[in-house]
C-alpha positions, 0 to 999 in steps of 0.5 A, a space after each residue: 528503489 525497491 520493487 517490493 513494498 516494505 511497510 512499517 510494522 509499528 503503528 504511528 501515533 495517529 494510526 493508534 488513535 484511529 484504531 482505538 476509535 474502531 473498537 466495534 469495527 475491528 475489520 477496519 483495523 485488521 488490514 493495517 495491523 496485519 499488512 506486513 503479513 498479508 502483503 509478504 514477499 511471495 504475494 508481491 512476487 505473484 502480483 508482479 508476475 500477473 501485472 507485468 510492467 507496461 509502457 503503454 498509456 497516455 503521454 504526459 501533457 506539460 503545461 505551457 507558460 504564457 
């Protein structure tokens, strides 16, 4: 499993329909159509350095069967 996010560049059919409805609100379509440029490898490496992996947090609670 890769540490980096590699989103598809091409729009799916459902994404194309949604973006077609956002003609007057292009600000909503911009992040989707340009996410492969915005979240490039350099940005992802910087984010990984800023937010290191931690093992802290709450433990998982398993449900008991009756």
